[in-house]
C-alpha positions in Angstrom: -155.0 -88.9 -176.4 -157.1 -91.7 -177.8 -159.6 -90.1 -180.1 -162.5 -92.2 -178.8 -162.0 -90.6 -175.4 -162.2 -87.0 -176.7 -166.1 -86.7 -176.6 -166.0 -87.7 -173.0 -163.3 -85.2 -172.2 -165.3 -82.5 -174.0 -168.5 -83.4 -172.2 -166.7 -83.3 -168.9 -165.4 -79.8 -169.7 -168.8 -78.6 -170.6 -170.2 -80.0 -167.3 -167.4 -78.3 -165.3 -168.2 -75.0 -167.2 -171.9 -75.0 -166.6 -171.6 -76.3 -163.1 -169.2 -73.5 -162.2 -171.6 -70.9 -163.5 -174.6 -72.4 -161.8 -172.6 -72.5 -158.5 -171.1 -69.1 -159.1 -167.7 -70.5 -158.7 -165.8 -68.1 -160.9 -162.4 -69.4 -160.1 -163.6 -72.8 -161.4 -165.1 -71.0 -164.5 -161.7 -69.4 -165.2 -160.1 -72.8 -164.8 -162.1 -74.1 -167.8 -160.0 -72.0 -170.1 -156.4 -72.5 -171.1 -153.8 -69.8 -170.8 -154.7 -68.4 -174.3 -158.4 -68.8 -173.7 -161.1 -66.3 -174.8 -164.9 -65.9 -174.2 -167.3 -64.1 -176.5 -171.1 -63.8 -176.1 -172.8 -62.4 -179.2 -176.2 -62.2 -180.7 -177.0 -64.5 -183.7 -177.9 -61.5 -185.7 -174.5 -59.9 -185.2 -172.7 -63.2 -185.8 -174.5 -63.9 -189.1 -173.7 -60.4 -190.3 -170.1 -60.5 -189.1 -170.7 -57.5 -186.9 -168.0 -57.4 -184.2 -170.4 -56.0 -181.5 -170.6 -58.5 -178.7 -172.5 -58.6 -175.4 -169.3 -59.8 -173.7 -165.9 -60.0 -175.3 -163.1 -61.3 -173.2 -160.4 -62.0 -175.8 -157.5 -62.8 -173.5 -156.7 -64.5 -170.2 -156.3 -61.1 -168.6 -159.8 -60.1 -169.7 -161.2 -63.3 -168.4 -159.7 -62.5 -165.0 -161.2 -59.0 -165.2 -164.6 -60.5 -165.8 -164.3 -62.5 -162.6 -163.1 -59.4 -160.7 -166.0 -57.3 -162.0 -168.6 -59.9 -161.1 -167.2 -60.7 -157.6 -165.8 -57.4 -156.5 -166.8 -54.3 -158.6 -170.4 -55.1 -159.4 -171.1 -57.1 -156.2 -174.3 -55.8 -154.5 -175.1 -53.4 -157.4 -177.5 -55.5 -159.3 -180.6 -57.7 -158.7 -179.0 -61.1 -158.3 -180.3 -64.2 -160.0 -179.5 -67.9 -160.1 -178.9 -69.8 -163.4 -179.4 -73.4 -164.6 -177.6 -74.4 -167.8 -178.6 -77.2 -170.1 -176.2 -78.3 -172.9 -176.4 -80.7 -175.8 -173.3 -81.5 -177.8 -174.0 -81.7 -181.5 -170.5 -81.9 -183.1 -167.0 -82.6 -182.1 -164.5 -82.5 -185.0 -160.7 -82.5 -185.1 -159.1 -79.2 -185.8 -155.4 -80.0 -185.7 -153.2 -81.6 -183.1 -155.1 -82.0 -179.9 -157.6 -79.3 -181.0 -161.3 -79.8 -181.6 -164.2 -77.7 -182.8 -167.3 -78.3 -180.7 -170.8 -77.2 -181.4 -173.5 -77.5 -178.7 -177.0 -76.1 -178.1 -177.7 -74.5 -174.8 -180.5 -73.1 -172.8 -180.1 -71.0 -169.6 -182.9 -70.6 -167.1 -182.8 -68.0 -164.4 -184.6 -67.6 -161.1 -184.9 -64.1 -159.6 -184.8 -63.2 -156.0 -188.6 -63.1 -156.1 -188.6 -66.8 -156.9 -189.9 -66.9 -160.5 -188.1 -68.9 -163.1 -187.9 -68.1 -166.9 -185.7 -68.8 -169.9 -182.8 -66.3 -169.8 -181.2 -67.2 -173.2 -181.0 -70.0 -175.7 -178.4 -70.5 -178.4 -175.4 -72.5 -179.4 -171.8 -72.7 -178.3 -169.1 -72.7 -181.0 -166.0 -73.7 -179.1 -162.4 -74.6 -179.8 -161.3 -77.2 -177.2 -157.7 -78.3 -176.5 -157.2 -81.8 -175.0 -153.9 -82.3 -173.2 -151.9 -85.5 -173.1 -153.4 -86.2 -169.7 -156.9 -86.2 -171.3 -158.0 -82.9 -169.7 -159.9 -80.6 -172.0 -159.9 -76.8 -171.8 -161.4 -74.0 -173.9 -159.1 -72.2 -176.1 -162.1 -70.2 -177.4 -165.7 -70.3 -176.3 -168.3 -68.4 -178.2 -171.9 -68.2 -177.0 -174.2 -67.3 -179.9 -177.5 -66.2 -178.5 -180.7 -66.8 -180.5 -182.4 -64.5 -178.0 -182.2 -60.9 -179.3 -183.6 -59.5 -176.1 -183.3 -61.0 -172.7 -185.8 -60.7 -169.8 -183.1 -59.1 -167.7 -179.5 -57.9 -168.2 -176.7 -60.4 -168.3 -174.2 -60.2 -165.5 -172.8 -63.7 -165.6 -171.4 -65.4 -168.7 -173.7 -67.9 -170.3 
């Protein structure tokens, strides 16, 4: 792929990712990852201290599928639901081998509860490895959400 088109492919991937979460389309969310994809959500404190304790750790395609099953089937109706709105700003996109890129982006996620109030749920940065195919389609090989927020105003059910 032409290197000048990579940032556009990465931005399109991030848009698909956050749109799928905000729409609660978890099949589309899963489609943002390649077959070797992984997702980790960890606090900045644990990340900086190299502590392996994560809030969510889906380190294989099968665990990503399990995350979708838990949200849509196992946990359905067992928690106070909320709606999210993600905002992302790409900061870096650097080559990391053939068709692989390291991408760093800031993010903020707002949530609205069933009672109608909106607040900031989390803020942080994404540290991602993105694979761009010959057709120009980008997918996450690894997505890591590092939360600046050490405590959240509510529990996290959905990936951030």
